[in-house]
N, C-alpha and C positions, 0 to 999 in steps of 0.2 A: 504493500499499499504506500502511495506517494504523498508526501506532505509538501505543500507549496508555502514558502514562507517569505515575508517581506521585512528588510532590515530597517532599523531605527536611526535616529539622529546620531551623526558622528561617523557614519559609514562613507560619507561623500568626501571626494578627493578632487582637487582642481583638474578639469578637463575630462572627467570621467565618461562624460556623455558623447564625446567627439565621435569615436568609432560607431556609435549607434546611429548617427545621422545618415550614414550611407545606406541604411536598410529602407525597403520600400515603405513609404508613407510615414516613416518615422519623423522627419523634420516637419512634415505638414501638420501631424498630430500634435507635436510639441508646440508648434506655433498656434494652433487652434486653441490649446489649453492655455497658453500664454495670454492670448487675447481675452479669454474667459475670466482669467483671474488678475489681469493687469500686472503681469510679472513675466519678464523675459526669460523663460526657462532655457532657451537656446544659448542665450548669452551666459547665463550662470552655470550652465552645464558644460560649456566648452572654453570660455574665455576668462572667467572670474577667477581671482585668486583665492587662497585659502581663507583669508580673513572675511572676504565677502560672502563666501558660501557657508561660513560658520554662523552668519546672522540667522537667528531662529526663523524669522519671517520669510527668508529664502530657502534655508536648508530643508524645512519640512515639506513645502510644495515640490521641490526639486526631487527629494527622495520618494514621495509618492508617485510622481510623474515617471521617474526611471523604473520603478517597480512595475508599475502598469505597462509602460512601454515594452519592457522586456518579456513580461507575461503575455502580452498580445502578439508578440513575435514568436514566442515559444508555442502558443496555441493560437494561431491565426484565425481560427473559426470561432473563438470564444468571445462572443459579445455580451454574455451573462454567465451566471453561475452554473446554469443547467447545462451549458455546453462543456463546462470543465468537469462535470460530476462523473463522467464516464472515465476520465483519466486521472483525477486528483482525488485522494481520499479525504484530505481535510486541509484547510487553509489557516494561516495565522499570520500576524505581524508583531514585530516588537515596537512598542510605543506608537510613534506616528505611523509605523508600517501597518497597524491595525486599520487604517483608513483604506489602504490599498487592498488588504485582505477583504475589507467589506465589500469593496466593488468586485472583486474576484469571485466572491460568495454569492454575488447577485443582490446583496442588501441595498447598495447604492450603484448608480451608474458611475462611469468613470468621471463624467463631468461634475456630478454631485460630490464625488469624493475629492476632486480638485477644488471646487468652491469651498468644501468644508476645511480642508487642510489649509487653505488660504487664510480663513478665518481663525483657525487654531493657531497657525504660526504668528499671526499678528498679535492675537490675544495673549499668547504665552511671552512673546518678545515684551509687550507692554508690562506684563506682570513681573518679568524678569529684571526690568529696568528700576523697579522700586527699591530693591535691596541687592547689593553685590553678592551674587551667590553663585554656586558652580556645583560641579560634580566630579567624582574621582573613583576610579576602579580599584577594588582590593584584589590583589592576586595572591591566591593561596588562602591558607587558614580554613577554619571549620565554621560553617554557616551560623549555627546558634551563638557560638562565641563571638563571632564578628558583629552580629546583629545587637547583641547585649552591649558590647564595647561602643558601637555607634550611638546607641541611645544614651549611653552615660555622658558622651560628648555633645548631646543635643543634636546629632546628625540623624538623617532618616535613611534607611535602607531602600533607596528608591527603585532600584532594580536588583532582584534576586535572580540572577541569570543562570545559576547552576549550583553544583554541589561546592564549588570552590571559587566562584566569582560573584562578588556583590559590588553594587555601585552606590557609594555614599552620596548624599546631597545635603546641602546647607549653605551657611554663610562661608565667605572666604576665610574669616577667622577660624571658624570650626574645622574647615578643611585643613588649615594650617596647623592646627592642634593635632588633627588626625596623622598628618605627615610626621610629626615628632613622637606620636604615641600610637604606633600601629597596634591592632589586635594581635593576640597571640597566634603564631603560624603564618601570619601575612608577610609575604616576601617583599612586595612593593605596593605603593600607592601611586596610582598613575593618574594625573589630571586629565580630564576628558575635554575635547574640543567643543564644547556646548556652552550656551551663554546664560544658563540659569540653573536653579535647583528644581528641575522638572520632577513631576510626580510627588510633589511634597505640598504642604500647606501654603508655601509660597506662591503656588499657581491657583489658589482659590478664585482670585478675580477672572482668570481665564475660563473657568468652568461656567460662571454666569454667562460670559460672552459667547461661548460655544453652544450653550443651551439656547440662546436667542437665534443663533445661526441655523439651528436644526428645526425651528419651528415651522418652516415652509415645507420641509421634507417628508415624503411618504415612504418610509423604508419598506422593503419587501423581506419576507422570511428567507433566511439563507437556503440555497439550492444544494449546499453540501456543508459538511460539518465545518463550523467556524468556531475556532478556539480563542477564547477570551483571555487577555492579560491579567484580569482581575483575580481570577481563581483557577484559571487553566481548564475551565469547563466549556463544553459546547454549548452554543446559544441556539435556540430554536426559533425564536421569533425577530422580526426586523426591529420592533419597537424596543425590545430588550437589548439587541446589538447596539443601536443608536444610543441608549441611555448609557450603556458601558462606555462608549466611545467618549461621551461627554465627561462622565465622572472620572474616567481613567487618567485625566490630565493631572488631577491632584492626589492619586493614589498610586502606591508601588505597583511596579510591573513584576509579575511573577512568572517570569519566563521558565523557571525551574518547574512549576507546575503545568505549564504548556507542555513541556517536553515530556512530563510523566504521562499526560493524556496522549501524546503522540504514540508512546510505548503501549498503553492500554488499548489504543485503536488498532494496533498491529502494524505500525510503521515499519516499513523495510527501506525506504529511501526518502531523502529530503533534498529539495532543490531551493536554494535561497536566491531570490531574485536580485537584479542589478541595484546597487553595487554590492554583491554579496561577499561574505568572508566571515564575519563575526558569528553569526547564527549557525553557519556549517561547522565552524570550528567548536562551538559549544556542543553540538550534536555529536561530533566525533569523540569528544571526551565522555559525555553523559548518556549517549545512546549507542553503546557498542553493538556492532553488527549492522547498523543502518548505514547504507551507502549515502554519501553526501556530495553535492556538487553545488559550488558557489559560482553563479552566473555573473561574471565581472565584465565580460567583453562579448561582442557578437561571435567571436571566434568559438566560443563554447556552446553555441546554440545547437550545433550537431551533436555534441556529446549529451546535452540535456535532452534532446528529442530521443535519442537512443535509450536513455535511461527512462523516460516517460514510456517509450514503447515496450520496454523490457517489463516495467511495472505493470502496465496494462494487459500484457500477455500472461504474466504470472497470476493477476487477479482473475482473468477470464478462465 
């Protein structure tokens, strides 16, 4: 069974969309989405520097656009979740990647996902500007020990990404204290290239803004299993999926629980959409025996298609 996942903020690198523009309809699609959300995705995906694409208001739409662009290239006939259901056993996205996953499951259209992620990015950038905050990854250590240590320092375990990786979020002063006082067993504390303490109480104002942005939407029920960051559970209704997308902005990402659900569903392969890498790496460590592929460039599309075909044959 194949799981299709979309990466979260921090996965973007300068120029990473350049090779994708050579594919049929890719640039036209990006320009159409750019006009819809008033953000030049082509420029930011090909010419902008690292600092420019670190901006939350830019990074989030860019990541959802690239995940959807690569998914529609991998599955060219997939205009909705029903078209994916025969080839994909479940979809999920890390943090902002959940919006791409919602579109792939058929809860939202691609255009609705792009409009919503634009509102999300702007709202979270505004919330992040109130206080100097950030995030840092803890490499190594034991989950419960690290979580207790973070709470003593006033930090939030904003992303619980696996058995040995937690992302802490809080003020810059709290993060500096963490660097000097690491939890037992943690080898390194690595600052992340994000502009705020996402998935914490610092993002509460963004929740209200995002809720307002969803009022005109009519979500559809997922056409295939859609796994939520909140608790790793599959979501059965469009209304529940949309409510979770809104509330998740200020609550921790439980990717560890998502991976447990992948295992329970019988996952045998995982493809991470562009710009893949992080989630495939986590799966290699925490889902032994599951074949992984990180779709970074169009050169990997043939390998991804072969893996999809192999999984479909095995399932059939």
